[in-house]
N, C-alpha and C positions, 0 to 999 in steps of 0.2 A: 740400126745398132746405136745404143746410147753413147753420147759423148760426154767426157768428164771435164770439169773446169774447176778452177779455184774459186772463180766468181762468175755468177750470171746476173746481169742487171736487166730488170724488166722496165723498159722505157728508155729511148735514146734522145731524150730531151736535153735541156742545158745541164740538169743535175746528173743524169745518166751518162751522157757521153764524156763529161768532164771527169766523173768518177772512173769511168772505163780507162781513160788515158792515164790517170794518176795510178790505177792498178797495174797498167802496163809497165809504167816507170818503175814500180816496185817488184816487177817480175811475176806477177800473178797471171795465169792463164785466164783470159777474160772473154766473155761473150756478152752481146747486147741482143735483146729480143725487142723488136719494134714493128708495130703494125703499120705505122705511117712512114714519115720521112725522119731521117736523123736531124736532130735540131729541135724537134717537138714544136709545142705551142709557141715558144718565144720566137723562134726563127721563122715559122711558117703563118702563125695566126695570132701573134702578139706583139711582143717588143719591136721586132725589126720592121714588119710591114706598117704597123701603126706610126712609127717614128719617120719611116720614108714618106708617108702621106702627110705627117705633120710638117716635114721639111718642105714639101711642095707647097702646102698651105701658107707657111711662113714666107716663102719667095713671092707667091702670089700677092699676098697682103702687102709686103714691102714694095713690090713693083707698082701697086696701085697707089701708094703714097710716095713714089719716088721724087715728085716735085719738091718735097720737103728737103731732099738732098741735092736740089739743083739738077736733077735729071729729069728732062722732060720726055715723057713717052705718050704715045697715042695708040688706041685700039688695042689695049691689053686685054687678053682673054685667056681662058682656061681651057686646055685640052685635057679633059679627064682620062681619056683613053692612054694618053702618053704618061700622065701621072701614074696610072695602074701599071704601065709597061715598065717604067722606071723602078717602082717598087718591086715588081717581079724579077727584074734583072738583079737587084740587090740580093733578094732572097736566094736566087740561084747561085750567085757567086759565093755567097757565104755557105750555102749548102755543099757546094763542091769543096770548099775549105774543110768542112767538118768530115766529109768522106775522106779526104785526104789524110786528115790526122788519124782517123780510125784505122785506115789501111796502114799508115806508117807505124802505128803501135801494135800492128798484127792482132788486132781485135776482131773476133768473128761476129758477124751480124746475121741474125735470123729474122727474116722479113715475115712476121706473122704475130699472132696473139699468144702470149705466154699464160700458162695456168699453173699454179703450184699444186703439186699432189701431196697427199698425205703419205704416211708410212707405206712402202710398197716393196716389191721385189727388188727395186733399184736401191732403196735406201731404208733403214729402219726409223729414220727421222723424216718429217715433213721437209720438202724443199725441192725435190725433184721437179724439173720444169717441162711440161708438155707443151710443145709449140705447135699450134695449128697454122700451117704455112699459108701465106697469101696466095700462092700458086697452086693451092689445092693438092699438093703432093702429100704424101703420107706424113703424119705428124713426127716431128723430131723430138727425141727424148734427151734432155740435158741434165746431168747429175753434177750439181756444184757443191763445193764445200761450204760456200756462202752465197747468199742472195742479197741483192739491194733492190727494193721496190722503189721505182721512180716514175710512176704512171701518170703523174701530173693531175690536171684539173680541167675542167670545162665550164662554160658560162652557166651561172645559175639563173633560173627562170622564176617568175611569179606564178603560183598555182592559179590556173584559169586564164593566164595570159599566154596563149599558145603562140609558139614561134612558127610562122610559116615561110620565114626566109625572104619575104618580098615586102609586105606591108608591116610586119612585126618581126624585128631582127634582134640578134645578138651581135656582139663584136665580130663574131666568126663570119657571118653573113654580110655585115656591113663592109668588111674588107674586100669583098668580092663585087661590090656594086659596079655595074657598068656605067651608071650615070648618077648624078647627084639629084636628090630631091629639092624641091623649092623650100620645103619646111620639114622639120623633125621635132619629135618630142623624145627626150632622153629621160627614161625612167632611172633615177639613181645619179647622185652628185658626188660620188666617190672618185677615186683616181681615174678609172677608165671612162667614166662619164664626163669628167671635166676635160680629159685630153680630146675625147670626141667632140665635145661642144666647142672647144677652142678651135680645132681643125675645121670642122664643118662651117663654122661662123666665118673664118678666114677664107673659105672657099665661096662664101656668099649665101649660104643656107640660113634660113630663119630657124632659130634654135630655142626651144623651151626646155628647161631642166626642171624636173619634179623630183625632189628629195624628201624622204620621209623624216629625216632628222631636222633639228632646228637650224642647221647650217650645213652648207656644202663642205666637202673634205672634213667630215667630222672627226677623223683620226688625227688631223693635224692641229697645230697650235691655234688657239681661237683667233689670234691677231692675223695669222696667215689666212684663215678661212674668211674672215671679215674682208681682208684686202683683196682677195680673189673674188669674192661676191661683188665687191664695189667695181672692180675692173671688168667683170663679166657684164654687169649692168651698163657700164660705160660703153661696151661694144654692142649694146642692143640685144644682148642675150637675156631671155626672160627666165628669172630664177625664182622658182617657187619652193619654198621650204616648209617644214612641218605639214607635209601633204602625204596622205595615204592614197595610192592609186586603187581604184575600184575596178578589177579586171572584168567583173560581170557587166559592166557598162560599155565594154568595147564594141564599137560598130565599125564594120569595114565596108567600103565602097570604092569609089575612086580615090578617096582619101580615108583617113581613120580618125575616129573621135573616141575619147575616153574621159571618164569623170575622175576627179580626185576629191577627197575630203581634205579641205585646207582649213586648218584651225576650226573645225566643226561645221564648216560650210562646204556644200558639195559644188564644185565648179567643173565646167566642161572644157576640154582642150581639143583642138583640131590640127591635124597636120598631114603631110603626105606619107610619112612613115613614123614608126615608133621604134626606138632602139632601147632595149631592156639592158640595163647595166647595174646589176644588183649583187655583184660579187661572183665568186667561183666556187664550184662544188668538186670534191676529190673524186678521181677515177679509181674507185676501190672495188667495183663490182665486177664479177666474172673473172677474177684473177685467182680464185682458189683460197681465199682467206679463210673460209669455212673448214678447209681441210687442216687448219693449223690452230694454235692457241693465241694467235695474234689478236690483240684487242683493238677494237675500233670505237671511239667516242665521238658522238656528234658528226659522224660521217668520215672522221679523220683517223688514221693509224696512229696508235700510241707507241712512242719510243722513249728511251732514255737519252741522256745527254749525248751519247755516241751514236744514236740512231738505231740502237738495237731494239727489236720488238720483243715480245714475251718469248719468241723463239730466238735464242741467243745468236743463232748463225744466220738469221734473216733480219736485215736492216731495212729501213724506209727513209727516204728523203724527199725534200721539195714540197710541191703544192699538197701531195696526198697525205702529209702529216700536219697541214695547217700552219699556224704561226704566220711569219711574214711570207707571203706567197710572191716571191720575187725571184727572178732568174739568177741574180748573183748570190742569193742565199742558197738556193738549190745546189748551185756548183760547189759552194764551200762546205755545205753539209755532206755533199758526196765526198769530197776530199777527206774530211774528217772521219767518215764511215769507212772508207778504204784504208786510211792510215791505222784506224783502230783494228781492222781485220788483219792487217799486216803487222801488228804488234809494235807500231811506231810511237805509241803513247801521245796522240795529239791533245791538244788543249780544247775543251768544249768551246763552242762559239758563245760569245757575249752578245745577245741580240740588240742590247742598247747601244752597241757601237756600230750598228750597220746602218749605212746611209740609205735614205729613201728618196726616190726622185719622181717628180710629175712633169711631163714634157709638154705642158700647155704653153699658151702665151698669156702672161708671163710664166715662166717655169717655177717650180717649187721644189725645194730640196730640204731635207732636215736629218738630224742625227741626235740621238739621246732623248732626254725627257722634253715634253712640252712644259711650259710654266705651270700649268695645271698639275700635270703629273709630279713635278718636282715638289710642289707644295703638299700634294696628298701624301708623299713619301716622307713628309716631315722636314724638309730642307727649307731653311731660311734663305730666300733667293735675292740676288741682285741681278738686274737686267740691264744690258746695253743694246740700243737699237741705233742703226744708222741708215739713212735713206740714200737710194741710188740717185736721187736728184742732185746730191751734193758731189757726185763722182764724175769726173770729166769724161772718162771713157763711155759712161752710160750715156751722156749727152751727145757725145760723137756717134754712137750707135743709134741714137733716136729712140732709145728705150730706157727711160729713167723712172719708170713706176717701180714701186716695191722697196724692199728694205732687207737688211740682215739683222737678226735678233739673236743675241747671246745670253744664255742664263747661266749664272754661276752660283755656288754656294758661298753664302756671306762668311761662314766661319772657315771653311778649308780653302776657299778660293778655287776649288775645282770647277772645271766647265762641266755643267750638267746637261746642256743641250745647245744646239745651234740650229736656227730656222731661217730660211731665206726664201724670198719671192722676188723675182726679177729676172733680168737678161742673164741667160747662161749660167744660172746658179747650180744646175745639175753637173756642170764641169768644175764648179768651185767647191762643192761639198766635201770632197775628200780631204782638203786641207783641215776642216773641222773634224772629220773623222779621225784623221791622224792625230790631231790635238787630243782627242778623247782617248785614243789608245795609249798615248804617252802621258796620260794624266797631266796634260798642260793646264796652265792657268791663263786667265785673260791676259795677264802682263806678259806672258811668254809669247802668246800669239800677236799682241800689239807690238813687241819689240822684234818680231820677225819683219824685216824690211820688205814691204810689198812694192813692187816696181810701179812707177807712175808713167803714163796713165794706164791703169788696168782696173777691170771691175773688182779684182781682189782686194783693193784697198778698202773696200766696204767692210770686209772681215776684219782688217786691222783696226779701222775706225770703230766698228761695233765693239770690239774687245776693249779699246780705250774708254768707250762710253759706259762700260760696266762699272767704271769707278769715276764717271763723270769727267773724263779727261780727253774726250774727242776733240781732235784739232780743228776739223772742218764742219762740226755740227753745232 
C-alpha cells in the first residue's frame, strides 16, 4: 500500500537529514530514503573519518618533537590499528546521535534505493518514489507532495586510471587501509589531496603530490597556495605542479609506477600506492531523473535560488547540484529548500559569505573573495597581512608558520575576503565570516578587543594592517 508524505528526501547525508529535521520542526510529515547509513559521505567516508585520522597524525607528529616542549619521550611508535579503531568509534558515536535525532523527529526512514517515477496511477505529476528495499522485500511506494534530492557525490577518477582499491585508491578505500604504505603518490593537489598528504606525511609516509594546475590549492588565494607549497616542501613532501598524469603508463607490481608530463617533459614516479584525488562527481544516475523534466548540466542537477528544479515540487541540494561541495553548505541548502516548501520565505544563500576550511598542517581557512577575484570584479583593494610569528600564543603552541590576510575595498572600506593559513585557523574563520555577514569594516574588526594571548589576535592585527596600523607588525 502506498504511503503519503508532505516530503520525501532521497539521501540521508548531511544535507538530507538536516533538511528532514527542519521539516519535522515545521510540522511536515517526512521520510528519508537512504541505501547506506544515515550521515552519508561526510560522516562515514569524508569529513569525520578523515579529521579523526588527521588528529591522530597531529598527535603522533607532536609527540615525536616533544623534546622541543621539554617533554622527553622514548620509543614513540604508531599503532595504526588503534588509530582506525578510534576513528570508527567516533563515527559510530555520531551515527547513533543522528539516528536519535531522526527518531526524535518522528521521521520515517526507508533503507533502500529510491527512484522517481513519472506520472502514474499514484500521481498525475512525476515524483512518486519507488523504493527498492535493502532487505529485498517488496518495493515501497511513497507519494510525496514534495521531494528533495540529496544523493551526494562520489570520488571522481581519471579515465584509464582504474581504481583497484589496493594499489590505486580513492579516499574511500584509503580510509579503510589496514596498514600504512612506505610511500604514496597523490594525484591532485586540491583540498582532499592536501589533507591526505599532510596526514600521511605526519604518519611517516613518503609523499609525492602531482597537480595538474600550476599550483596546489588552485582555488585558494595565491599567497595561501604559495605558503602551503613552501611548508609542504619543508616537510619533505615532493610537490610537482603543472603535471599531467599519463594513465596509460601505469605499471603495477609489488609497487606502482606512473609517468606524468611535467612542463613538456615526461617523468616517472614510483611508490607503494597511488591515491587519486581529482574532485567528486554527483550521484544522479539511477534515481529516475529521466522520468521528469529536471535539467542536468555537466553532471549536476540545475536548480533556482531556492533549490527547485524544473519540476517545481522537486528540489535538489548538496553535492548533486555542484557549487561548493561542503557538508555545511548542503545542510543550509536543505534548510532553505524546506523553508521554501513550507512557505517560510527564506533568504537565498550568499555563497560568498560561506567559510571554507582545509584541515591539513597547517590549516587553511577562507571566506569571501581572493585578492585576484576582488580585482577581477573591479574592486580597488587594500590588503593587510599579519604573521603568526608575532603572535605569542602561536609561539607557545610551537606552531608559528602562516599568516592572516584581509582584503578590503579601498573606497567603501568593506571587507571583501579573509584568508588564513596557520594553527587552528579553521576554528577562527567564523569571526571573519560574521564580519562579512554584518558588512563590517577592518576598523570594526580591529576595534573588537581580541584577548591576549590568543591566536585570534592575528585577525585584529591583520585588520589594523589593512590601513598600515598594525601594532606588532
